[in-house]
C-alpha positions as CSV (number, residue, x, y, z in Angstrom):
1,X,-0.1,0.3,0.3
2,X,1.2,3.6,-0.6
3,X,0.2,6.2,1.6
4,X,-0.5,9.3,-1.0
5,X,-1.5,9.2,-4.3
6,X,-2.2,11.6,-7.0
7,X,-5.8,11.6,-8.6
8,X,-6.0,12.2,-12.6
9,X,-9.3,13.3,-13.8
10,X,-10.3,11.5,-17.5
11,X,-12.9,14.8,-18.4
12,X,-14.1,13.7,-21.6
13,X,-13.4,10.1,-23.8
14,X,-12.6,10.1,-27.6
15,X,-14.5,8.0,-30.2
16,X,-18.2,7.7,-30.5
17,X,-20.5,10.6,-29.6
18,X,-21.9,10.5,-25.6
19,X,-25.1,9.6,-25.5
20,X,-25.3,11.5,-22.4
21,X,-25.7,14.9,-21.7
22,X,-23.6,15.0,-18.4
23,X,-20.5,14.4,-20.9
24,X,-18.8,17.9,-21.9
25,X,-18.3,18.3,-25.6
26,X,-17.0,21.8,-26.3
27,X,-14.1,23.0,-25.8
28,X,-15.9,25.8,-23.3
29,X,-17.4,22.6,-21.6
30,X,-14.3,20.6,-21.2
31,X,-12.0,23.3,-20.1
32,X,-14.4,24.3,-17.5
33,X,-15.2,20.7,-16.3
34,X,-11.2,20.2,-16.0
35,X,-10.9,23.1,-13.8
36,X,-13.8,22.3,-11.6
37,X,-12.0,18.7,-11.5
38,X,-8.8,20.5,-10.6
39,X,-10.2,22.5,-7.8
40,X,-12.0,19.2,-6.3
41,X,-8.9,17.9,-6.0
42,X,-7.7,16.2,-9.3
43,X,-3.6,16.8,-9.8
44,X,-4.1,16.2,-13.4
45,X,-6.7,15.8,-16.2
46,X,-6.8,13.6,-18.9
47,X,-8.1,15.2,-22.0
48,X,-9.6,14.5,-25.5
49,X,-11.3,16.9,-27.8
50,X,-14.5,16.5,-29.6
51,X,-16.1,17.3,-33.2
52,X,-18.3,20.2,-32.8
53,X,-20.8,18.7,-35.1
54,X,-20.4,14.8,-34.6
55,X,-19.5,15.2,-31.0
56,X,-16.9,12.3,-31.8
57,X,-12.7,12.3,-30.9
58,X,-11.2,14.6,-33.0
59,X,-7.7,15.7,-33.6
60,X,-8.6,19.6,-34.6
61,X,-5.6,21.9,-33.5
62,X,-8.3,24.7,-33.0
63,X,-10.4,22.8,-30.5
64,X,-7.1,21.3,-28.9
65,X,-5.7,24.8,-28.4
66,X,-9.2,26.2,-27.2
67,X,-9.3,23.7,-24.6
68,X,-5.4,24.0,-23.1
69,X,-5.7,27.8,-23.5
70,X,-8.7,28.1,-21.4
71,X,-7.2,25.9,-18.5
72,X,-4.0,27.1,-18.4
73,X,-5.4,30.9,-18.0
74,X,-7.3,29.7,-15.6
75,X,-6.9,30.1,-11.4
76,X,-6.0,26.2,-11.1
77,X,-2.8,25.1,-12.6
78,X,-3.5,20.8,-13.4
79,X,-0.7,18.6,-14.8
80,X,-2.0,18.3,-18.4
81,X,-2.3,15.1,-19.8
82,X,-3.2,14.8,-23.9
83,X,-4.9,11.9,-25.7
84,X,-2.8,10.7,-28.5
85,X,-5.3,8.1,-29.2
86,X,-7.5,9.1,-31.9
87,X,-6.7,8.0,-35.5
88,X,-6.1,4.7,-34.7
89,X,-9.0,2.6,-35.5
90,X,-10.0,0.3,-38.4
91,X,-13.3,-1.0,-39.3
92,X,-13.5,-4.2,-41.2
93,X,-16.1,-5.1,-43.9
94,X,-17.0,-8.6,-42.0
95,X,-16.1,-11.9,-41.9
96,X,-16.6,-13.2,-45.0
97,X,-15.5,-9.9,-46.7
98,X,-13.2,-7.9,-44.0
99,X,-12.0,-5.7,-47.3
100,X,-12.3,-3.1,-48.0
101,X,-12.6,-1.4,-44.6
102,X,-15.2,0.4,-43.8
103,X,-15.8,4.2,-44.1
104,X,-15.5,4.8,-40.1
105,X,-11.9,3.5,-40.5
106,X,-9.4,6.5,-39.5
107,X,-5.9,5.9,-39.5
108,X,-3.8,8.7,-38.9
109,X,0.0,9.2,-39.1
110,X,2.4,9.3,-36.1
111,X,2.9,13.1,-37.0
112,X,-1.0,13.7,-37.0
113,X,-1.5,11.9,-33.6
114,X,1.5,14.3,-32.1
115,X,0.9,17.4,-33.8
116,X,-1.1,19.1,-30.9
117,X,1.3,17.5,-28.4
118,X,4.2,19.4,-30.7
119,X,2.2,22.6,-30.7
120,X,0.9,22.7,-26.7
121,X,3.7,20.8,-24.8
122,X,1.3,19.2,-22.2
123,X,3.5,17.7,-19.3
124,X,2.2,14.0,-20.6
125,X,0.6,12.4,-23.2
126,X,-0.7,9.0,-23.4
127,X,0.4,6.2,-25.5
128,X,-1.8,2.9,-26.2
129,X,0.6,0.3,-25.7
130,X,-1.1,-1.7,-28.5
131,X,-4.1,-3.1,-30.3
132,X,-7.6,-4.3,-29.3
133,X,-11.0,-5.4,-30.6
134,X,-14.1,-3.4,-29.5
135,X,-16.6,-4.4,-27.5
136,X,-19.5,-2.3,-28.8
137,X,-18.6,-2.9,-32.7
138,X,-17.4,-6.6,-33.5
139,X,-15.5,-5.1,-36.8
140,X,-13.9,-2.5,-35.1
141,X,-10.2,-2.7,-33.7
142,X,-7.9,0.0,-32.2
143,X,-4.8,-0.5,-33.8
144,X,-1.2,0.5,-32.4
145,X,1.7,-1.1,-34.2
146,X,4.8,-1.4,-32.5
147,X,6.5,0.9,-35.3
148,X,4.0,3.5,-35.0
149,X,4.6,3.2,-30.8
150,X,8.1,3.2,-31.1
151,X,8.2,6.2,-33.4
152,X,5.9,8.5,-31.2
153,X,7.8,7.7,-28.2
154,X,11.0,8.3,-29.7
155,X,9.5,12.1,-30.7
156,X,8.1,12.2,-27.4
157,X,11.4,11.9,-26.0
158,X,12.9,14.6,-28.1
159,X,10.3,17.0,-27.0
160,X,10.2,16.5,-23.4
161,X,6.8,15.3,-23.0
162,X,6.6,12.2,-20.8
163,X,4.4,9.4,-22.1
164,X,1.9,7.9,-20.0
165,X,1.9,4.2,-21.1
166,X,-1.5,2.8,-21.5
167,X,-1.9,-0.8,-20.7
168,X,-5.3,-2.7,-21.6
169,X,-3.8,-6.3,-21.4
170,X,-0.8,-8.0,-20.6
171,X,0.7,-8.2,-24.1
172,X,0.6,-4.4,-24.0
173,X,2.6,-4.3,-20.7
174,X,5.3,-6.2,-22.3
175,X,5.4,-4.1,-24.9
176,X,5.2,-1.1,-23.0
177,X,8.0,-2.4,-20.9
178,X,10.3,-2.8,-24.2
179,X,9.8,0.7,-24.8
180,X,11.5,1.1,-21.6
181,X,14.3,-1.0,-22.0
182,X,15.2,0.1,-25.4
183,X,15.7,4.2,-24.0
184,X,12.5,5.3,-25.6
185,X,11.2,6.4,-22.5
186,X,13.2,9.1,-20.1
187,X,13.3,9.2,-16.4
188,X,10.6,7.3,-14.1
189,X,8.5,5.5,-16.4
190,X,4.7,5.8,-15.9
191,X,2.0,3.5,-16.6
192,X,-1.9,3.8,-16.6
193,X,-3.5,0.3,-16.1
194,X,-6.8,0.1,-17.8
195,X,-8.9,-2.6,-16.5
196,X,-12.4,-4.0,-17.6
197,X,-12.5,-1.9,-20.8
198,X,-13.9,-4.8,-22.7
199,X,-11.8,-7.5,-24.7
200,X,-8.8,-6.4,-22.5
201,X,-7.9,-7.3,-19.0
202,X,-10.9,-7.9,-16.8
203,X,-11.4,-5.9,-13.7
204,X,-10.8,-8.5,-11.1
205,X,-8.0,-8.5,-8.5
206,X,-6.3,-11.3,-9.7
207,X,-5.3,-10.1,-13.1
208,X,-4.5,-6.4,-11.5
209,X,-1.9,-7.9,-9.6
210,X,-0.4,-10.2,-12.1
211,X,-0.1,-7.0,-14.3
212,X,1.3,-5.1,-11.2
213,X,4.0,-7.9,-10.9
214,X,5.2,-7.2,-14.4
215,X,5.8,-3.5,-14.2
216,X,9.6,-2.6,-13.5
217,X,10.5,-1.7,-10.0
218,X,11.0,2.2,-10.0
219,X,7.6,2.5,-12.2
220,X,5.0,4.9,-11.3
221,X,1.4,3.8,-11.8
222,X,-2.4,4.3,-12.0
223,X,-5.0,1.9,-12.2
224,X,-9.2,2.3,-13.1
225,X,-11.7,0.4,-14.1
226,X,-14.9,1.4,-16.0
227,X,-18.4,1.8,-14.8
228,X,-19.8,0.5,-11.4
229,X,-16.1,-0.4,-10.4
230,X,-14.7,3.2,-11.0
231,X,-15.0,4.4,-7.4
232,X,-14.2,0.8,-5.6
233,X,-10.8,1.4,-7.7
234,X,-10.3,4.6,-6.2
235,X,-10.1,2.4,-2.5
236,X,-8.4,-0.6,-4.2
237,X,-5.9,1.2,-6.2
238,X,-3.4,2.5,-3.2
239,X,-3.7,-0.8,-1.7
240,X,-1.8,-2.2,-4.6
241,X,0.7,0.5,-5.1
242,X,-1.4,2.8,-7.4
243,X,-2.5,6.1,-8.1
244,X,-6.3,6.9,-9.0
245,X,-8.2,7.8,-11.8
246,X,-12.0,8.9,-12.1
247,X,-13.8,10.8,-14.7
248,X,-16.6,10.9,-17.1
249,X,-14.5,9.0,-20.0
250,X,-15.0,5.9,-18.0
251,X,-18.0,6.0,-15.8
252,X,-20.9,8.3,-15.9
253,X,-22.8,7.7,-12.2
254,X,-22.0,8.9,-8.9
255,X,-24.1,6.6,-7.7
256,X,-27.2,3.6,-9.1
257,X,-29.3,6.3,-11.6
258,X,-27.4,9.7,-10.5
259,X,-25.3,10.9,-13.1
260,X,-22.1,12.5,-12.2
261,X,-20.1,15.5,-13.1
262,X,-16.3,15.2,-12.9
263,X,-15.7,17.5,-10.0
264,X,-18.5,15.0,-8.4
265,X,-16.6,11.9,-9.4
266,X,-13.2,13.7,-7.9
267,X,-14.7,14.8,-4.9
268,X,-16.3,11.1,-4.1
269,X,-12.7,9.8,-4.8
270,X,-11.1,12.3,-2.2
271,X,-13.9,11.0,0.3
272,X,-13.2,7.5,-0.2
273,X,-9.3,8.2,0.4
274,X,-9.7,10.2,3.3
275,X,-11.5,7.7,4.8
276,X,-8.8,5.1,4.4
277,X,-6.1,7.3,5.3
278,X,-4.2,8.2,2.1
279,X,-3.2,11.3,1.7
280,X,-3.8,13.3,-1.8
281,X,-1.2,14.9,-3.8
282,X,-1.2,18.4,-5.3
283,X,-0.2,19.1,-9.1
284,X,3.0,20.3,-7.9
285,X,3.6,17.4,-5.7
286,X,2.7,15.1,-9.2
287,X,5.5,17.2,-11.1
288,X,8.3,16.8,-8.8
289,X,7.4,13.2,-8.5
290,X,7.6,12.4,-12.0
291,X,10.3,15.1,-12.8
292,X,7.4,16.7,-15.0
293,X,8.7,19.8,-17.2
294,X,5.8,22.2,-17.5
295,X,6.3,23.9,-20.9
296,X,3.4,26.7,-20.8
297,X,1.2,28.2,-18.3
């Protein structure tokens, strides 16, 4: 068990348009929800942006700029953790005719997926360390080749942005560990153990511990689960040496039938952690722990 943790709030996911109205969509909504989450105790905010017409995930530089500038100009200073997980989806044509690919296929280059990182220089950006089939669409696959990840990790190292290595299954963890061994990640490695996401690692404690035992000894890591297991994981994570992630990307509800805000989920996590005697770190303490470089404010 660890006695202090940082909380990351995953403010709004990418991918399909949200069906619930409590998920922020516009740059103003995403930034404001991030600011409120930081005021509630989140040391870091993990961000996607959404297309203003379709409400689906986007790499639009104007949207990214609008969100980040609003947060940096606010009265809070959370660690910025921006996704690079858009532009890695293929949709097959079906079991009897996988090709040609479906029109929803979106595969971007490493340069395109990192363009907003290059411009805005957050402290952290995510790297999804492998491929995974979708739970919701039987023909949709998240595709991240080893070559793509090596190229992206190498560029992150060059520009001084720490990658958060997103691990959805044990094979992803092996690939992430190879990036560390090959010197493509500087300093203390940062992992996110993503549990219960569908066709990936399940949320059970045995699987979580099997993944924890494969991490490098000096790693810093967080863990989360989706849906109703999100808040139980806020209590479980420090018990297994992990930091905490909550937010509307992973779970929409504060309790059965009650839609949440990001700030409410962070506040509930702080209450849980306080009751079990775990201290919550500030954003500056998180920066110090991970030796993050704040490129802009």
